[in-house]
C-alpha positions in Angstrom: 1.1 7.5 28.7 0.5 4.6 27.1 3.4 1.4 25.9 2.3 0.9 22.5 3.7 -1.9 20.4 3.4 -1.8 16.8 3.7 -5.5 14.5 4.6 -5.5 10.9 6.6 -7.0 8.2 9.1 -4.7 7.2 10.3 -1.4 7.5 9.9 0.9 4.5 6.1 0.1 4.6 5.8 0.8 8.3 8.4 4.7 7.6 6.6 5.5 4.4 3.0 4.9 5.2 3.2 5.1 9.4 5.3 7.4 9.9 2.9 10.6 10.7 1.2 8.3 13.0 4.3 7.3 14.9 5.7 11.1 15.6 2.5 11.4 16.5 1.7 9.1 19.3 5.6 9.9 20.4 4.5 13.5 20.6 2.0 12.6 23.2 4.3 10.7 25.2 3.2 7.4 24.3 6.1 4.3 24.5 6.0 3.4 21.2 7.4 -0.2 20.5 8.3 -1.5 16.8 8.4 -5.1 15.9 9.8 -5.9 12.3 12.6 -7.6 11.0 15.8 -5.6 11.0 17.2 -3.9 7.8 20.2 -0.9 7.5 17.7 1.5 5.9 14.4 1.9 7.4 15.0 0.7 11.3 17.4 3.4 11.8 15.1 6.0 10.7 12.4 4.9 12.7 14.5 4.9 15.7 15.5 8.2 15.2 11.6 9.2 15.3 12.1 7.3 19.1 10.6 4.1 18.2 12.2 1.2 20.1 12.8 -1.6 17.8 12.4 -5.2 18.5 14.2 -7.5 15.7 11.5 -9.5 14.7 12.1 -11.9 11.6 8.9 -12.2 9.6 8.7 -14.7 6.5 6.5 -12.0 4.2 5.5 -15.2 1.5 6.6 -17.9 3.1 3.8 -20.6 4.4 5.7 -23.1 6.2 3.9 -23.4 9.3 6.9 -24.2 11.7 8.0 -20.7 10.6 4.8 -19.0 11.6 4.3 -21.1 15.0 7.9 -19.6 15.6 6.1 -16.5 15.3 3.1 -16.7 17.0 5.6 -17.7 19.9 7.7 -14.6 19.6 4.8 -12.4 19.6 3.5 -14.1 22.7 6.5 -14.0 24.5 7.3 -9.8 23.1 3.6 -9.2 24.9 4.4 -10.7 28.0 7.5 -8.8 28.0 6.3 -5.6 26.8 2.7 -5.9 28.9 1.7 -3.3 26.2 -1.6 -1.5 26.6 -2.2 -1.7 23.2 -1.1 -3.7 20.2 -1.5 -2.2 16.4 -0.6 -4.8 13.4 -0.3 -4.5 9.6 -0.1 -6.8 6.9 -1.4 -10.7 7.2 1.0 -12.5 8.9 0.9 -9.5 12.1 -2.3 -9.5 11.7 -3.0 -13.0 12.2 -0.2 -14.4 14.4 0.0 -10.8 16.3 -3.8 -11.1 16.5 -3.8 -14.4 18.4 -0.9 -13.6 20.6 -3.1 -10.5 21.7 -5.9 -12.8 22.1 -4.1 -15.4 23.9 -2.9 -12.6 26.5 -6.0 -10.5 26.6 -4.3 -7.6 25.0 -6.2 -5.0 23.4 -5.5 -4.9 19.4 -6.2 -2.7 16.4 -6.0 -4.6 13.0 -5.2 -2.7 9.5 -6.3 -5.2 6.5 -4.1 -3.8 4.0 -4.9 -6.5 1.7 -6.4 -10.2 1.5 -3.5 -11.7 -0.4 -2.8 -14.2 -2.9 -3.7 -17.1 -0.3 -7.2 -15.7 -0.3 -7.2 -14.2 -3.6 -6.4 -17.2 -5.4 -8.7 -19.7 -3.3 -8.6 -23.4 -2.6 -7.3 -24.8 0.5 -4.8 -22.3 1.3 -7.6 -19.6 1.2 -9.8 -21.7 3.6 -7.2 -22.0 6.0 -6.2 -18.3 5.9 -9.5 -17.4 6.2 -10.1 -19.3 9.6 -6.9 -18.2 10.6 -8.2 -14.4 10.5 -11.6 -15.4 12.1 -9.6 -16.6 15.1 -7.3 -13.8 15.3 -9.7 -10.8 14.4 -12.5 -12.0 17.0 -11.3 -9.8 19.8 -9.9 -7.3 18.1 -11.0 -3.5 19.2 -11.0 -2.4 16.2 -10.7 -4.2 12.0 -9.0 -1.4 10.0 -10.1 -1.7 6.2 -8.4 -0.1 3.1 -11.4 -0.4 1.1 -14.6 -1.7 1.1 -14.2 -5.1 -0.8 -11.9 -6.2 1.6 -14.6 -5.4 4.2 -17.9 -6.6 2.1 -16.1 -10.4 1.5 -14.8 -10.8 5.0 -17.9 -10.1 6.6 -19.6 -12.6 4.0 -17.7 -14.8 4.9 -18.7 -14.5 8.7 -15.2 -14.3 9.3 -15.7 -10.5 11.3 -18.4 -9.6 13.4 -17.4 -6.7 15.9 -16.1 -3.3 15.4 -14.8 -2.4 12.1 -14.7 0.6 9.3 -13.0 1.0 6.1 -10.1 4.0 6.0 -8.7 5.4 2.6 -6.1 3.4 2.3 -3.0 4.5 4.4 -3.5 8.2 3.0 -1.0 10.1 1.4 1.3 13.0 3.0 -0.1 16.0 1.3 2.8 18.1 1.7 5.8 15.6 1.2 3.7 14.9 -2.4 2.6 18.4 -3.1 1.1 19.6 -6.3 4.1 19.6 -9.1 3.4 21.7 -12.3 2.9 19.6 -15.3 5.5 19.6 -17.7 5.6 22.4 -20.2 7.9 20.0 -22.8 5.1 18.2 -24.4 7.6 16.6 -27.3 7.7 13.6 -25.5 5.0 12.6 -23.5 6.2 10.2 -20.5 4.2 7.4 -18.8 5.6 5.7 -15.2 5.4 2.4 -14.0 6.0 2.2 -10.0 6.0 -1.0 -8.5 7.9 -4.0 -7.9 8.6 -5.2 -11.1 6.2 -8.6 -11.0 3.9 -10.3 -13.1 1.0 -9.5 -10.6 1.9 -5.9 -11.2 0.8 -5.9 -14.3 4.8 -5.5 -15.9 3.3 -7.9 -19.0 0.2 -5.3 -19.8 2.7 -2.5 -19.5 5.1 -3.6 -21.8 3.2 -5.0 -24.1 1.4 -1.4 -24.3 4.9 0.4 -24.2 5.6 -2.1 -27.6 2.6 -0.9 -29.6 2.3 2.6 -28.1 6.0 3.1 -28.9 5.5 2.4 -33.0 2.4 4.0 -33.2 3.8 7.5 -31.2 7.1 7.8 -31.5 7.3 10.6 -29.2 6.1 8.6 -26.3 8.6 7.4 -23.1 7.5 4.6 -21.0 9.9 4.4 -17.9 9.4 1.9 -15.1 10.6 2.5 -11.2 11.4 -0.2 -8.9 13.1 -3.3 -7.9 13.0 -6.0 -10.8 12.5 -9.8 -9.5 14.8 -12.0 -11.4 12.5 -13.5 -14.2 11.8 -10.3 -16.0 15.8 -8.6 -15.7 16.8 -10.0 -19.5 13.6 -8.6 -20.8 13.9 -5.3 -19.6 17.1 -4.6 -20.8 16.5 -6.0 -24.1 13.3 -3.5 -24.6 15.9 -0.7 -23.1 18.5 -1.5 -25.9 15.7 -1.3 -28.2 14.8 2.0 -26.7 11.0 0.4 -26.1 11.1 1.6 -22.2 13.4 3.3 -19.4 14.4 0.9 -16.8 15.8 3.1 -13.5 15.7 0.7 -10.8 14.1 1.0 -7.4 14.5 4.8 -6.7 14.6 6.6 -3.0 12.4 9.7 -4.2 10.0 8.7 -7.1 9.1 12.6 -6.6 11.7 13.4 -9.5 10.0 11.4 -12.0 6.8 12.6 -11.2 8.1 16.1 -12.1 8.5 15.0 -15.7 5.6 12.7 -16.0 2.5 12.9 -17.5 0.6 10.1 -16.5 1.2 7.2 -14.1 0.0 3.5 -15.2 -0.4 0.9 -13.0 -2.4 -2.1 -14.3 -1.6 -4.2 -11.1 -4.0 -7.5 -10.3 -2.2 -8.0 -7.1 -4.4 -7.8 -4.1 -4.1 -4.2 -3.1 -5.2 -2.4 -0.1 -5.2 0.8 -1.3 -2.9 1.6 -3.9 -0.1 4.1 -2.6 1.5 4.7 -6.0 -2.0 6.3 -7.2 -2.6 8.3 -4.4 0.9 9.8 -4.5 0.6 9.9 -8.6 -2.6 11.8 -8.1 -1.3 14.0 -5.3 1.3 15.3 -7.5 -1.4 15.9 -10.1 -0.8 13.4 -12.6 -3.4 11.6 -14.3 -3.5 8.1 -13.3 -4.4 4.9 -15.5 -5.5 1.8 -13.9 -7.3 -1.3 -13.4 -10.9 -2.2 -12.0 -9.9 -3.7 -8.8 -10.0 -3.0 -5.1 -7.7 -0.4 -3.9 -7.5 1.1 -7.4 -10.6 1.9 -9.0 -12.0 4.0 -5.5 -9.0 6.2 -6.9 -10.2 7.0 -10.1 -13.1 9.0 -11.4 -13.5 7.8 -14.9 -12.4 10.6 -17.5 -12.0 12.9 -14.5 -8.6 12.4 -13.2 -7.8 9.0 -14.9 -8.8 6.1 -16.9 -10.1 2.3 -15.4 -9.1 -0.8 -17.5 -9.9 -4.3 -17.5 -7.0 -6.5 -15.2 -4.6 -8.6 -17.8 -5.9 -6.8 -20.9 -3.1 -5.1 -22.7 -5.6 -4.0 -25.4 -8.0 -2.3 -23.3 -4.9 -0.9 -21.8 -3.6 0.5 -25.2 -7.0 1.8 -25.9 -7.1 3.8 -22.9 -3.4 5.4 -23.6 -4.4 6.5 -26.7 -7.3 8.3 -25.5 -5.4 10.1 -23.3 -2.9 10.7 -25.8 -5.6 12.4 -28.1 -6.1 14.8 -25.4 -5.1 18.2 -25.4 -2.4 19.7 -23.1 -4.6 21.7 -21.2 -7.2 18.5 -20.7 -4.4 16.4 -19.3 -3.3 19.3 -16.8 -6.9 19.5 -15.5 -7.2 15.8 -15.4 -4.1 15.7 -13.2 -5.6 18.7 -11.0 -9.0 16.8 -10.4 -6.6 13.9 -8.8 -5.2 16.2 -6.6 -8.4 17.6 -5.7 -9.5 13.9 -5.0 -7.0 12.8 -2.7 -7.2 16.4 -0.8 -10.9 15.6 -0.1 -10.3 11.8 0.5 -7.3 10.5 1.1 -5.5 13.1 3.2 -3.2 10.8 5.9 -4.5 13.1 8.8 -8.0 11.1 8.6 -6.1 7.6 8.9 -3.9 9.4 12.1 -7.6 11.0 13.7 -9.2 7.4 13.3 -6.2 5.8 15.3 -5.8 8.5 17.8 -9.6 8.2 18.4 -9.6 4.7 19.0 -6.1 4.9 21.3 -7.6 7.9 23.4 -10.7 5.3 24.0 -8.6 2.8 25.1 -6.7 5.0 27.2 -9.4 5.7 29.4 -10.7 2.2 29.2 -7.5 1.5 30.7 -7.7 4.3 33.6 -11.2 3.0 34.4 -9.9 -0.3 35.3 
């Protein structure tokens, strides 16, 4: 039995994308501690799995050095008290400050780069500081897992990382939970889905541009939006919904109900993705996908086979690919969805990620035993 500490920045991501790994670790009689901010929805679910919860405030997008230094001290104290055999870290701040705390305490740790974040993406001084912090925090990691090769190539080119590292197929997808769905037989209305937080970097402006144009030209289309809406877009969404251009459904606990009626998922993001779970889940359900030509999205697309790639921030290119999709007959659309399902079965099964983690943890257990 090992004592395993998991550092993350929010419960939803840990539960939705790491639940199966946590279940397996607990099944193998490991003692699993989870450190993340408290919430009323996902922490109780994680505790029911058998995880021991440690409430840890994490400012996910803040850049206050005092707050971040406090997080580092929290991690140091936590590691000193728990004395974990291995620490698993996810997302930027747990990766950096958790990694530094592990390095200072001489504790083994595994890092998962779930995306480089806007600080690195936008360049400038903040990028330099972030890369220096990454270099210090990753130096003694037992293994650094990347979710796409673009992120890996960038950090190795910047000489941030030198040790043991490898690319995983994102967080993978639970193929049983996201089962292949029948393609909608009702072709009177072609339904498109946007599933994401409604924010600029997720490509909502391009989606709304496309919806406005396509709806005029093809009245038998419907553009659905699912996800939490940032304040800046609330008024615009309500206005476009009143005009019948879009249908906004807010945040939903189970998007599979919307995949049942959907013909295609559109994800025009230019946010620094690790690997898009929206696309993996949509493809697993047998839905064609249209997304941007960037790391974490393009890997899931075989152009013209299971979907289309568009240039980021390019509404006209998106409109063109939507029209191309609309020109397909029913059977071609359905086959495109099936091709997506086959791709995720072959390349993105979550069990691949679980096996990789278990292998590394097993090796660590042997090292601990030999010591």
